[in-house]
N, C-alpha and C positions, 0 to 999 in steps of 0.2 A: 698948777696939780702935783701933789703927790703919790707917787707909786711905792707899794712895798716891795722891797727885792727879794727875788725865790729863786735863786740861781739852777744851771740846769746839770745834766750828766750822770751818766752809769755809777756801778760800783766803781770801787777803787781797784788797783790793779791787782791788789792781793796785799799780803803781811810786809813784802819784802820793797815796794814802791811807797815813795810820797810825792806827793803834788805829782804827779805824770805832768809833760809841759805840752805834750801834743794831743792830737784828735782819737788815732785808732781806738785804744780802747774805751770809746764812748757809748754815749747810748745807738748810733746807726756809724757802721765803718766800711768803707767802699771799699771792697775786695781786692782792689788793682790800686797798681801807683796810677796817678794823675798828673797832667801838667797843671792842671788848676788847682791853685791850694788857697786857703784859706788862715787866716791867722787872729784868735780872737783873744782881748786880754782886759783885767780889771785895771784901775788908774793906779791902785798901791803896789801894781806888779808887772810894771812894761814888760820886763825882760822874762816873764813868768819862769821866776827862779826857784820857786818855791810856793808856800799858802799863806798870804796874805791875810791879817786878822782884819776885822773890823766888828765895831761895837753894836749891838742891835739898835735903829734909829739913826744910825752914820750914812752920807751921802755916799754913794758911789757911782763910778763912770765907768761906761764896758767898750772899748774901742774893738774896730774891727779893721780888717786891710785883706785884699783879694790881689794878686799878682798878673788876674785878667779881666776883663769884664764878665759882672756875674751877677744874680740877685742873692740876697743875703738877704735867710732867717735867722731871729736871735732867741731863743728859748731861755728862760732860766727855771730849775726843778730846786726847791729847799728841802732841806733834810728831812721834812715830812712829807716829802712826795708831791706837792704841789707844786701845781706848774705854769707858768705863765708866759706869753706872749713880746718880747722888748720890741722888736722890730720884725713888720713894719706895727707902726702904733697910731693913735687918732692924730699925733702931731706931727710924725715922722714917718708917712706914707711911701716916700721914695725910698727903696730899698734896691734901686741898681746901681751898683760901684763901679766905679771903672778902675783898669786897670792900674796899680800904685796908689790906689786911693784909700785914704785913710777916714773912717768916721770914728765921732764920740758920741756917746747918745748917755743923757741930755748935750746937747752939744759946747752947753757951757754958759756963762751970766748969761741973763736973758729967754734962757730957755722958758718954753712955758710948762715945762714938767720938771721934776726931780726922780732920782731912783733910790730910796730909801732902804737900807738893809734890816729886813725884820728876822725878827727869833723865829724856834727857839734856838741856841746854841746849836752848831753842829755846822757839819761839811756841805757848803753848797755849792754850787758850778752851773757855767752858762755855756750852752752848746750852740756854734752859729754854725751854718748849712749854708754855703755856697753853690747856687746852680747855674748854666748857662742859659736856662728857660725857664720863665715863672715858674712859680710849685703852687698849684692848688690846696689851700689850707682852710676851705671853706669848712669842711668836714671836722676839723680840728679847733680853730680857735676864733675869736670876735676882735677882729683887728680896733675896734673901737673902746672895747673896754679891756682888752689884752686875755681874756680870761680864755683859758683852755679848758674843753670839755671832757680832759679824762686826768686820770692821777696814779701817779708812781711812772719812774723811768722806765719799767719794762712795757707798759704800756703806749709810755710815747715812741719808744722805739720800731711798736709793730707798727702804731698810724704813719710815721716818717717814713719806714720800710715800704709802705704800703704808694704814698705818696712819691716818691723817686723812683719806683722800680719800672715806669713808664721809660725813664730816660736811659741813655748811655751810660754805660759804667764810666765813662771817662767824664763826665759832662755835669758831676756835682762830686762834691768835698765835705768833709766837717772838723771841725776842730774844739776845744775846750779849754776853758779858765775855771780854776779853782781857788774856793777862797775860805776862811773861818769862821762864822760867826759866833762871836761873843771873847772866847780866848782859842789858841792855839792846844792842840793835843799834847799830852805829857808823853815826853819820849825818855823810857827808862834806860837813860844814859848820864854817865857824870855830867854836870854841869858845863864844864868848862871845854865840853869835847862837842863839836858839830852834830847835828841830828840825822845829815843825810852825805854822803858822798857824789859825785856825778860820774856816770857812765858815759863814755865820749863812743861812738860808735859809727865807722866806717866801713867800706867797701869798694872795690875794684871788681865788675865796673858800679857805679853809685845807683840810685834807687834800688836798693833789695828792701824787702818788708823785713822790718825788725819784731821778733816776739822777745817777751823775757814773759819766764815763768809760764810758756803757752800762748802768752795774750798780745796780740799786736797794739804795737805803741808805736810806731812810725816808719819811716823809711831814709834810710842812710844816704847822709848823711845827718846823724843825731845825737843830741844833748839830753839825758835822762838824769834828774834828781834821785834818788833811791837810797833806802834806808840800808844801812850797813850789813854785809855779810854776803855769802854764796849766793850768784846769781845763773841761773840757767837761760842762757841767750841762742837765741837761732834767727839766719837768716835765708831769705824766700826769696829767688829772683827766677821769673818764668826761663827756660834753657838752660840752668847751672843746676847744681846740685845744692841741697839744702845744706847750710853752713854752722855746727852744732857745737859749743862750747861753755865752761863755768867759768866764772869770772869773780874776784874779790872787789867788793865795794868795800872802799875804807872811809872815814868820817871825815870830814872836810878834804878828801883828795881827790884827784879827776883819776879815773883808771880810763885808757883808750884800748881800744879792739879794735885793729884794722884785719880786715877778712879778705885775702884774694880768692874770689869765688872760682869753681872751676868748670868749665861748661859739662854739661849732661852728657853722658855717652845713649846717645838714640840708634836703633837699627836704622838702615838703610831699607829703602825695598829695592830687589835689581829685577827687572821685566825682561826676560829674555824669550824672542819671538823669533821664528825661523820662515822662508819663503825656498820650498815648502814645510810645512810643519811637521812634528813628529820627530823630532830630530832628539838625538840620545843629548841630553845635558850634562858635562861633566863639568866640575867645580876643583880647581884643585886636585884634576886627576879620578875626584869620587863621583861616582853617576848619583847625581840628584831628583833626577825627571827626564822630560819632554816637552817639548814644545809645543804649545805656547805655555811660560813657567813662571809663575811671580814668586820671590824666595826674599824673605825677612832677613838681614843677615848684619850683625856687627860690623862697623866700621875698620876699612881695611882696604888690603889690596889682592886681589884674586884672579887665576889662569881660568879662564874661560874656554872651552872646546866644545864643540858640536859635531855631534856624527848622526851620521845619514848614509843608508847603504846604497851605494849608486850614483855619490856626492863626495866632492872634497870635501875634507876635515875644515871646520873652520874655528882659528884659534884668536884669542884677543887677551891681553894682561887688562885688567879693568882694576880702577881707583873709588872704592864709595865712601863717602862722609857720610857723618851722623845725620841723621833724619833726611837723607839723601833721597830723592828717588831715580835711579838709572836706568833707561830704557835702552836694549841693544837689540838689533834690527838683523838677520845675515841673513844675507841671498847667498842659497848654496849653491855652487856650481857642479854640473853633474862630471862623476870622474871621465877622463879621457882614457885613449886605450892608442896603442904603440904596434908600430909596421916595422919588422927588418927583414930587409930584400934582399934576399941573396942572390949573383946571375954569375953564369960561366964566362962570362965579355962585359965590359963596360956596357951598359944601355942606359936608354931615358924611358923613365917610370911615370907612368899616365895612372890617374885613380879615376873613376868615372868619367873620363873623356878629358882630364886635364892634368897636363905636366907637373910632376911635384916633385922632380929631380934626380939627378943622374947617381948612377954605379960610380963610387971610385973602388977601384980593387976589386970590382964584383960585389961590393955592399953599398946599402943606403940603409939609414935608419927615418925612418918617420915617427916625431912624436904629437901628443896634442890632439889626435883625434876623435874624433866623435864616434861614439860607439854605434855602427852600423857593418851594412854588405856593401862592399864596394866592386869594381870591375876592376883589375889587377892588369894594364899591358905594359908589357915592358919591348921596347924597338931598339933596334942595334944593325947597321950597315952592314950589307950583306949578310943578313942572321934574319929568319922567319920572325914572324911576330907571337910573341907568347903571353896568351891571355889566360886568364884567373877569377875564380870567383870567390872574393876572400871575405872573411866578417873580423870586425875589431869589434872587441869586447872591453867595457869598461875597466879600467885598473891592468887591463891586461897587454902582453906583448906578444905577438900573432908574428909568429918566424915565417916566411916564406920562400922556397928554395926556386929558381928558374934555371933550365937548360934552354937554351936559345939553339935551334937547329940552324943549321947553313942553308942558305938560298941556293937550290941548283938554277 
């Protein structure tokens, strides 16, 4: 059986690009980097270094490889917009590839069908979509005939986007191979000068999305064949600042771009609570609110203080990291009072019936007393007991003078 080949994929990356090697600028693009990878190529360009040329009627083979177990679907879109299904087909319906497995269609000598390049002349492409789960193509294509019931790259993009939309983003990926039907495009450069140069892009950390002239072309590390000239390059990686630069691509040369990505600075969240609530919140000495309080702050060190009348201040030094949520809960301690007792003789001192000390040299200081009313009693041999009702207040020192009288 002979089948006219019809290759896949969306428009070229633009005037600055020639023969993109990787998938992201094609019909459907996974918006996030995935561990699952698929690679598709044609037999004249296994390394995907350029646009191989096939004559009309010439036989062609398409190869595909996955790094993890996946179901693979291969489409072809001709320069006329006609779309066909290469895999699965009436003779090769098993499209489940194992990790590291490479398959070629048709599989070689003895195959029950061939693929032949059909006209007109132009840029044809092949699209491979790999999925960890089988995809339902019943509304798009007929496996037995290979016919796809829509036309044009844009329509195929919309249809495939609907097919993969129920899947997690990590569960599917695509790749593209390009080739020329008839003759290669004329490059307006001197014949002895190479038509393209190579841009080698890497990043630390790796896995950043690469955009050339605003269009995604793959993830680092990445090699691209580009037409000579100045090219705008951008790298994006979640959690890091976008990296942008302009590079000069020279014909026949490799231009290397190594980007050290800078972590993105994100505000952290400081959650401040206290028991009891309603305490003043001071940050670096400035009043910012009352507990409970949530504060969005830039990463850094902060001096935190909580104040509430009748309670001891709470102080802490905090370190807030980028994107961190830092909860702080303070159990405020009531302010205590002090009592200074002076006597005309050394005496034993009692508060509410409990002995708390003895005056030395006629003086005794009691600290850390709960604010309350107390019965103060002073006893000394040969002297009458001296009794006094006193009230200790929070944060204050009460001075009491007791003159004990001699017993008769």
